[in-house]
Every structure is written in C-alpha cells, then in structure tokens.
VEXMAR-29942 format. One record per residue: residue number from 1; residue in one letter; x, y, z of N, C-alpha, C in turn. Coordinates in steps of 0.1 Angstrom, whole numbers, plus 5000, padded with zeros to 4 digits. Layout:
N
@resi:NUM; resn:a; nx:X; ny:Y; nz:Z; cax:X; cay:Y; caz:Z; cx:X; cy:Y; cz:Z
...
END
This chain:
89
@resi:1; resn:m; nx:5062; ny:4984; nz:4867; cax:5054; cay:4995; caz:4873; cx:5062; cy:5009; cz:4871
@resi:2; resn:f; nx:5074; ny:5009; nz:4872; cax:5082; cay:5021; caz:4872; cx:5091; cy:5021; cz:4859
@resi:3; resn:f; nx:5085; ny:5022; nz:4848; cax:5093; cay:5023; caz:4836; cx:5093; cy:5037; cz:4830
@resi:4; resn:g; nx:5105; ny:5041; nz:4825; cax:5107; cay:5054; caz:4820; cx:5104; cy:5055; cz:4805
@resi:5; resn:e; nx:5108; ny:5066; nz:4799; cax:5106; cay:5068; caz:4785; cx:5116; cy:5059; cz:4777
@resi:6; resn:p; nx:5112; ny:5056; nz:4765; cax:5121; cay:5048; caz:4757; cx:5134; cy:5055; cz:4754
@resi:7; resn:s; nx:5145; ny:5047; nz:4754; cax:5158; cay:5052; caz:4752; cx:5160; cy:5052; cz:4736
@resi:8; resn:g; nx:5173; ny:5055; nz:4732; cax:5176; cay:5055; caz:4718; cx:5173; cy:5042; cz:4710
@resi:9; resn:d; nx:5173; ny:5031; nz:4717; cax:5171; cay:5018; caz:4711; cx:5156; cy:5015; cz:4711
@resi:10; resn:g; nx:5147; ny:5024; nz:4716; cax:5133; cay:5022; caz:4717; cx:5128; cy:5014; cz:4728
@resi:11; resn:k; nx:5137; ny:5009; nz:4736; cax:5133; cay:5000; caz:4748; cx:5130; cy:5009; cz:4760
@resi:12; resn:r; nx:5120; ny:5005; nz:4767; cax:5117; cay:5013; caz:4780; cx:5124; cy:5005; cz:4792
@resi:13; resn:g; nx:5133; ny:5012; nz:4798; cax:5140; cay:5007; caz:4810; cx:5134; cy:5012; cz:4823
@resi:14; resn:p; nx:5137; ny:5005; nz:4834; cax:5131; cay:5009; caz:4847; cx:5137; cy:5023; cz:4851
@resi:15; resn:y; nx:5129; ny:5030; nz:4858; cax:5134; cay:5043; caz:4864; cx:5144; cy:5039; cz:4875
@resi:16; resn:a; nx:5155; ny:5047; nz:4876; cax:5164; cay:5045; caz:4887; cx:5159; cy:5054; cz:4899
@resi:17; resn:y; nx:5150; ny:5049; nz:4906; cax:5143; cay:5057; caz:4917; cx:5150; cy:5057; cz:4930
@resi:18; resn:t; nx:5160; ny:5048; nz:4931; cax:5166; cay:5046; caz:4945; cx:5171; cy:5059; cz:4951
@resi:19; resn:k; nx:5178; ny:5067; nz:4943; cax:5183; cay:5080; caz:4948; cx:5172; cy:5089; cz:4953
@resi:20; resn:l; nx:5162; ny:5090; nz:4945; cax:5151; cay:5099; caz:4948; cx:5143; cy:5094; cz:4961
@resi:21; resn:w; nx:5141; ny:5080; nz:4961; cax:5134; cay:5074; caz:4972; cx:5142; cy:5076; cz:4985
@resi:22; resn:n; nx:5155; ny:5075; nz:4985; cax:5163; cay:5077; caz:4997; cx:5163; cy:5091; cz:5001
@resi:23; resn:q; nx:5163; ny:5101; nz:4991; cax:5162; cay:5115; caz:4995; cx:5149; cy:5118; cz:5002
@resi:24; resn:a; nx:5138; ny:5113; nz:4996; cax:5125; cay:5115; caz:5002; cx:5123; cy:5109; cz:5016
@resi:25; resn:k; nx:5129; ny:5097; nz:5018; cax:5128; cay:5091; caz:5031; cx:5136; cy:5100; cz:5041
@resi:26; resn:k; nx:5148; ny:5104; nz:5037; cax:5156; cay:5113; caz:5046; cx:5148; cy:5126; cz:5050
@resi:27; resn:k; nx:5142; ny:5132; nz:5040; cax:5135; cay:5144; caz:5042; cx:5123; cy:5143; cz:5051
@resi:28; resn:a; nx:5117; ny:5131; nz:5050; cax:5105; cay:5128; caz:5058; cx:5109; cy:5122; cz:5072
@resi:29; resn:g; nx:5122; ny:5119; nz:5074; cax:5126; cay:5113; caz:5087; cx:5123; cy:5099; cz:5088
@resi:30; resn:l; nx:5122; ny:5092; nz:5076; cax:5119; cay:5078; caz:5076; cx:5130; cy:5069; cz:5071
@resi:31; resn:d; nx:5141; ny:5070; nz:5077; cax:5153; cay:5063; caz:5073; cx:5151; cy:5048; cz:5073
@resi:32; resn:d; nx:5143; ny:5042; nz:5082; cax:5142; cay:5028; caz:5083; cx:5128; cy:5024; cz:5077
@resi:33; resn:f; nx:5125; ny:5028; nz:5064; cax:5113; cay:5026; caz:5058; cx:5115; cy:5020; cz:5044
@resi:34; resn:r; nx:5108; ny:5010; nz:5040; cax:5110; cay:5004; caz:5027; cx:5098; cy:5007; cz:5018
@resi:35; resn:f; nx:5101; ny:5008; nz:5005; cax:5090; cay:5011; caz:4996; cx:5079; cy:5001; cz:4997
@resi:36; resn:h; nx:5082; ny:4988; nz:4999; cax:5073; cay:4978; caz:5000; cx:5062; cy:4980; cz:5011
@resi:37; resn:e; nx:5066; ny:4987; nz:5021; cax:5056; cay:4990; caz:5032; cx:5045; cy:4998; cz:5028
@resi:38; resn:l; nx:5046; ny:5006; nz:5017; cax:5035; cay:5014; caz:5012; cx:5024; cy:5004; cz:5007
@resi:39; resn:r; nx:5027; ny:4992; nz:5003; cax:5016; cay:4983; caz:4999; cx:5008; cy:4979; cz:5011
@resi:40; resn:h; nx:5014; ny:4976; nz:5022; cax:5007; cay:4973; caz:5034; cx:4997; cy:4985; cz:5038
@resi:41; resn:e; nx:5003; ny:4997; nz:5037; cax:4994; cay:5008; caz:5041; cx:4983; cy:5010; cz:5031
@resi:42; resn:a; nx:4985; ny:5009; nz:5018; cax:4975; cay:5010; caz:5008; cx:4964; cy:5000; cz:5010
@resi:43; resn:v; nx:4968; ny:4987; nz:5012; cax:4958; cay:4977; caz:5014; cx:4949; cy:4979; cz:5026
@resi:44; resn:s; nx:4955; ny:4983; nz:5037; cax:4948; cay:4986; caz:5049; cx:4938; cy:4998; cz:5047
@resi:45; resn:r; nx:4943; ny:5008; nz:5041; cax:4934; cay:5020; caz:5039; cx:4922; cy:5017; cz:5029
@resi:46; resn:l; nx:4925; ny:5008; nz:5019; cax:4914; cay:5004; caz:5010; cx:4903; cy:4996; cz:5018
@resi:47; resn:v; nx:4908; ny:4987; nz:5026; cax:4898; cay:4979; caz:5034; cx:4890; cy:4988; cz:5044
@resi:48; resn:e; nx:4897; ny:4998; nz:5050; cax:4890; cay:5007; caz:5059; cx:4880; cy:5016; cz:5051
@resi:49; resn:a; nx:4883; ny:5018; nz:5039; cax:4874; cay:5027; caz:5030; cx:4862; cy:5019; cz:5026
@resi:50; resn:g; nx:4861; ny:5006; nz:5029; cax:4850; cay:4999; caz:5026; cx:4850; cy:4990; cz:5014
@resi:51; resn:l; nx:4861; ny:4989; nz:5007; cax:4862; cay:4980; caz:4996; cx:4862; cy:4966; cz:5001
@resi:52; resn:s; nx:4856; ny:4957; nz:4993; cax:4855; cay:4943; caz:4997; cx:4869; cy:4937; cz:4995
@resi:53; resn:d; nx:4871; ny:4925; nz:5002; cax:4884; cay:4918; caz:5000; cx:4887; cy:4915; cz:4986
@resi:54; resn:q; nx:4877; ny:4911; nz:4978; cax:4879; cay:4908; caz:4964; cx:4883; cy:4920; cz:4956
@resi:55; resn:e; nx:4877; ny:4932; nz:4959; cax:4881; cay:4944; caz:4953; cx:4896; cy:4948; cz:4956
@resi:56; resn:v; nx:4899; ny:4947; nz:4969; cax:4912; cay:4951; caz:4973; cx:4922; cy:4941; cz:4966
@resi:57; resn:a; nx:4919; ny:4928; nz:4966; cax:4929; cay:4918; caz:4960; cx:4930; cy:4921; cz:4946
@resi:58; resn:a; nx:4920; ny:4925; nz:4939; cax:4921; cay:4928; caz:4925; cx:4930; cy:4941; cz:4922
@resi:59; resn:i; nx:4930; ny:4950; nz:4931; cax:4938; cay:4962; caz:4930; cx:4952; cy:4959; cz:4934
@resi:60; resn:s; nx:4954; ny:4952; nz:4945; cax:4968; cay:4949; caz:4950; cx:4975; cy:4938; cz:4943
@resi:61; resn:g; nx:4967; ny:4929; nz:4936; cax:4974; cay:4918; caz:4930; cx:4975; cy:4906; cz:4939
@resi:62; resn:h; nx:4970; ny:4906; nz:4950; cax:4971; cay:4894; caz:4959; cx:4963; cy:4882; cz:4953
@resi:63; resn:k; nx:4968; ny:4871; nz:4953; cax:4962; cay:4859; caz:4947; cx:4954; cy:4851; cz:4957
@resi:64; resn:s; nx:4956; ny:4853; nz:4970; cax:4949; cay:4846; caz:4980; cx:4944; cy:4855; cz:4991
@resi:65; resn:m; nx:4933; ny:4852; nz:4997; cax:4928; cay:4859; caz:5008; cx:4937; cy:4859; cz:5020
@resi:66; resn:q; nx:4944; ny:4847; nz:5022; cax:4953; cay:4846; caz:5033; cx:4965; cy:4856; cz:5032
@resi:67; resn:m; nx:4970; ny:4858; nz:5020; cax:4981; cay:4868; caz:5018; cx:4975; cy:4882; cz:5020
@resi:68; resn:l; nx:4963; ny:4885; nz:5015; cax:4957; cay:4898; caz:5016; cx:4955; cy:4902; cz:5031
@resi:69; resn:r; nx:4951; ny:4892; nz:5039; cax:4949; cay:4894; caz:5053; cx:4962; cy:4897; cz:5060
@resi:70; resn:r; nx:4973; ny:4891; nz:5055; cax:4986; cay:4893; caz:5061; cx:4991; cy:4907; cz:5058
@resi:71; resn:y; nx:4986; ny:4913; nz:5047; cax:4990; cay:4927; caz:5044; cx:4981; cy:4938; cz:5050
@resi:72; resn:t; nx:4970; ny:4933; nz:5056; cax:4960; cay:4943; caz:5061; cx:4963; cy:4946; cz:5076
@resi:73; resn:h; nx:4965; ny:4958; nz:5079; cax:4968; cay:4963; caz:5093; cx:4958; cy:4974; cz:5096
@resi:74; resn:l; nx:4947; ny:4971; nz:5103; cax:4937; cay:4980; caz:5106; cx:4941; cy:4988; cz:5118
@resi:75; resn:r; nx:4937; ny:5001; nz:5118; cax:4940; cay:5010; caz:5129; cx:4931; cy:5007; cz:5141
@resi:76; resn:a; nx:4936; ny:5006; nz:5153; cax:4928; cay:5003; caz:5164; cx:4917; cy:5013; cz:5167
@resi:77; resn:e; nx:4921; ny:5026; nz:5165; cax:4911; cay:5037; caz:5167; cx:4899; cy:5036; cz:5158
@resi:78; resn:d; nx:4902; ny:5032; nz:5146; cax:4891; cay:5030; caz:5136; cx:4881; cy:5019; cz:5140
@resi:79; resn:l; nx:4887; ny:5008; nz:5145; cax:4879; cay:4997; caz:5149; cx:4871; cy:5001; cz:5162
@resi:80; resn:v; nx:4877; ny:5008; nz:5171; cax:4870; cay:5013; caz:5183; cx:4858; cy:5022; cz:5179
@resi:81; resn:s; nx:4861; ny:5031; nz:5169; cax:4850; cay:5040; caz:5164; cx:4838; cy:5032; cz:5159
@resi:82; resn:k; nx:4841; ny:5022; nz:5151; cax:4831; cay:5014; caz:5145; cx:4823; cy:5006; cz:5156
@resi:83; resn:l; nx:4830; ny:5001; nz:5166; cax:4823; cay:4995; caz:5177; cx:4815; cy:5004; cz:5185
@resi:84; resn:d; nx:4819; ny:5016; nz:5187; cax:4811; cay:5027; caz:5194; cx:4798; cy:5030; cz:5187
@resi:85; resn:r; nx:4798; ny:5028; nz:5174; cax:4786; cay:5031; caz:5166; cx:4775; cy:5020; cz:5167
@resi:86; resn:i; nx:4779; ny:5008; nz:5172; cax:4770; cay:4997; caz:5173; cx:4761; cy:4999; cz:5186
@resi:87; resn:h; nx:4748; ny:4998; nz:5184; cax:4739; cay:4999; caz:5195; cx:4733; cy:4986; cz:5198
@resi:88; resn:i; nx:4738; ny:4979; nz:5208; cax:4733; cay:4966; caz:5212; cx:4722; cy:4968; cz:5222
@resi:89; resn:q; nx:4711; ny:4961; nz:5219; cax:4699; cay:4963; caz:5228; cx:4698; cy:4952; cz:5238
END
C-alpha cells in the first residue's frame, strides 16, 4: 500500500513513513494512536454512509462478515438520530 518510487535497481521499496506518522500524531496530540485504528474509523464511517456490508468488505478487504462487524464502531449519536426519525404508530 505504501510503496515509493523505484530506486536505482528499479525495485519499489516501502516508504519509511514511521517518522512522519509519529510527527503527525504528536502535532495532533494523538500520542497513543496506531495507524491501524484508521481502518476501524474508515469502516465505521462507510457503514454510516449507507454502504452495504458487502461493499464495505470489498473496500476494506475483510474476508468475513464477523471480522467486518468487529471493525465497525457506530457512533451512538448517529444511532439515536436514526431512531428519532422512525415514526411508530
């Protein structure tokens, strides 16, 4: 996913993003934050945007719905808002 430009031997090596990632975390005040947590956030926001489980799994690469659900963290305020829109008679 993070491969740089080819070097002199024509091979593409991975970017060394650790230093930049740590600088960005420090600047944002997120010292205890891992890059992997962005996947959780992305999956949750895609579900909230209305994409189906199958669509989100295709984007995120999850092979099972069980693992996809483990990564999905819905915001309580969004769920409450949806419930408020339901008119039960």
